[in-house]
N, C-alpha and C positions, 0 to 999 in steps of 0.2 A: 500566443493567444490566435486559436483559428475563428473564422467567422462560424456562428453556429449553423447547423443544418436547417432548412426551412421545414423539416418534419422531424417529429420526435419531441419527447417531453423532458429531456434531460436539459439541465440549466447549466450551460457553458460560462454563463456570464460569472459563475461563482468564482473562477479562476481568477478573473481580474480583480475580483473583491478581495480574493486572498492576498495578492500582491498589494493591494491598496492598503489593507488592514496592516501587514507588515511595513510597509512604508511609513505610515503613520504612527505606529507603535513608538514607544520609547526604548525599544531595544535595538542594540545595532545590529544590522543584517547586512551580510556581504552576499551579494547575487552573483550568480555564474549562469551563463548560457550554455546548457548541455549540447554535446554533440549528438546528432542523429545514432540512433542504434544501426549499426551495419546490417545490410539485409541477411548475410550469411548467419549471423548470431540469432536474428528473427527465425531462420529457417532451421536452425538447429533444434528448435523447441516446437514452432508450428509447421504446420503443413507447407509444404513450398508453393502448391498450387494456391491456398488460402493466401499466403503473404503476397503472391502474384496478383490476386484479386484486390487485395487493400491498396497496393501500390498503384495499380491501374485504376482504382476507384470502380471496380466492376463486381462489387460483392453482390451476390444474388440477392433478391429481395426476401427471400425467406430467411438468410442470415442476418441482413439489416433488421429485420423485424426482430430477431432473437436479440440483437445487440441493442436495439432501442431508438436507433437513428440511422439515417444514411451515411455511408461512408464517401464523403465527396473528397476531391483532390486535397483541399484545404485540412480536412480530417486525418487522411492519410499522411500528410507531412507532419502534423501534429503528433500522431502516436509513434512515429519513429524517434521524434525528440523526446517525447515524454518517457519512452522506454529508455534513451539514452540518458536521461535524468535519473533514473534509479541506478543505474550503473555508475554514473559520475558521481553521485551522492555518497555511493560506496566508496569510491577512490578517495574522496575528500574525508570521509570518516575514518578512513585507515591512518590519517593524519591528524586530523582534530578531534577524534573520539565521537564526534555526532555530526551528521549532516542531513539535511533533508531535500527531498524532492517535493515541490509545491504543485506536484500534480500526480497521476496515476494511481497506484494501488489497485491496478486493474485485475483482480484476483478471480474473475468470473470467465475470462477469455480461454477457450479450450483448445485442442489441437488443430481442428480444422474450421472453426467458427469463434466469432466473438459471442459475447452473452452478456446480460446485465449490465449495459453501458461501458462494456469494455472489449475493446478490440484486440490488442496484443497484451499478453500476461507479462507485464515487465518485471514481476518478482520473480518467475521462474526464469525468464530470459536472462536478467542480471545475475541470478544465481549460477545459472550454468555457464556463462561467460566467465565470470570471476573464478570459477572452479577451473574452467578449461584452460585459461590462461596463467594458472598457478598462483593467483592473487589471493586464494582461499583454498582450502582444504575441505573443511565442513561448515556449511552455512545452515542457520537456524533462521527460519521465517516465522516470525510471531504476527499473527493476523487477530487483530482485536476490532476489526469490522463487526458490525451488528449481523451480518450475512456471513454465512460460511463461504470460506475461500476455497470453493469446488473446483475451480480451475486449476489453481496452483496445485492442490492436492492431487489432482489427476495428472498434470504435466511431470510431476516429480515423483509420482508413485514408483516405489521399489527401488529408487535410489538410497544408498547407505551414506552419502555424502551431503544430502539435503533433508531436514527435518522440519516439518510443517506442524505448528501448534495454531489451532484455531478455536477461540472463545466466541460463541456467537449465540443468537435467540433461536432456541431449538425449533420453533413454530415460522421461523420466518423464511424469506427466499433464500437458496432455491430449495423447491419442494423435495428434489431428488438431491440428497448430500453425498458427497464424495467421502472416502476414507482418507482423512489427513493422518499423519504419523501420530498425531493426539488430538482428538476433538473433545471440546468441554461445552456441550449443548446447555444453555441457561433457559430456565422458565421465563415466561414474560413478566414483567415488572421489577426485574432484579434491580436493586437499588446501589448505591455507592458501596455501601458496607459489604453487600453481598458479592458483587462484582470483584471488589479488591481481596476478599477472601478467598474466591475461586482463584484468582490470579496469583496471589501468594501461594496457594496449594501446589501450583502447577509449574509456574516458570522457573523458579530456582531449581526445582528437582529436574527439569528437562536441561537447563543448562549445565548443570553438573554432570548429568548422566550422558549427555550427548556431547559436550565439549567441543562447540563450534569454535571458529576463529574469527567469525563475522555473523552479525545479526542483521536481517532485513526487516523492518517494522512496518507494517500497514496499520497506521494510525486513523483508521476512520473514525469519524466523531457521530455516526448515526445510532450510537447507544444512547444518545441524549435523550432525556425524557420529551423533549419538544420536537423530535426529529419526525418527519412526515412518514418515513418508511421503517422507522425503529419500533422495537417492542420491549425494550428495556426502559429503566428510569434513572440512567445517570444524570447528575447536574454538572454544571460547569466545573465546580470543585472536584466532583468525582472524576471528570475527564483529566483534570490537573494531576489529581492522586495517580492516576492510571499511568500516564505518561511519565511522571516523575518515578514511579516505581519500576517501570520497565527500563528506563534509563539507568538508574540506579544498579539494577540488578545487573545488567550487561556491562556498564563501565566499571563497577566494583570488581569485576573479574578480569580487568584489563582488556576488554574486548571493544571494538568499534561497532557503532550501530547507525544504520541510514534508515530513515523514515520515508514513506511515500504517503500521499494524502489519504486516499481512500473516500469512503462514502459520506455523505452529510447532504440531508434534503431538507427543502422548506420553500416557501412562497417568496420569501427575501433573500436574494443571493449576498446582499451585505451581512446578515444575521449568520449565515452559513460560513461565509467567508471569514468573518471575525472569528468563529469557532475553530475553524482549520487553523488560522495564523496563532490564536493562542494556543492550540495544542503544540504548535512547532516550537514557539516561545518557551513552553513550559519544559520541552525535551531539552532546548538548548540552556535554559538556565539549570536544569539539573545536571548538565554535562560539566558546568563550570565548576563543580566540586570536585572534578577528576583530572589528572594531569594529562596534557597530550600525548598522543602515542609516538614512537619513534616514526619518522619519514619512512613509508614502505618502499 
């Protein structure tokens, strides 16, 4: 947990609220401290000059404006660990079936700049490293944040070993969408049933057609009807159904899945933190119905 910057509108206190909600839940949680993502793996996806700017907390003001907050030395350290967290969650999922990163999901970060509260793109960085180190051959990134994963789509464009699936609100940020492997734009106000119908229509087909051996899941909760930056109308129960469906679809095919936090916005960080914690617990409960995977 890094001290929040003095400028910017992003509520960093939601991350502590997530951990508080997990620790006070009745669900048994095992916590792991992730290692920082090595610089060379960040530079394998992001521009080395931009990585240097982040590491030295010298990101130009125009890039900080695009990110939404200043990149302080504390933030620079934090994003190294949150990127390491998605990679580490994938390592744990390869044995347990499911594991979660309680941060990250930074799907707007681009090659030479951050954007939309995202500094480095942990999904693209983790996927690239897993494949390069031979721990996966084909990775599916399922992005169910209310905003399109434009950075992830851009950073993995043209790769045959990474497939990006994005279900998002068509009229929401970013204004200029990238091209995911498969984009499913949704109209404003889609409810639980409409969302699950779209997900059921696409995810099983992608899993069977692409045949990944690992799935990274961006489990944003900003599709909730009460979210400050969302345009969809999912309920708490609808998000539960979404998470349960994703885990069942992936795990029934014998595949591991690692989730990252993604978006969730509101005035009270405790409400948002509880919503993220509930999502992770829903995923974990769904995973209980499947056998552990052989140690990788």
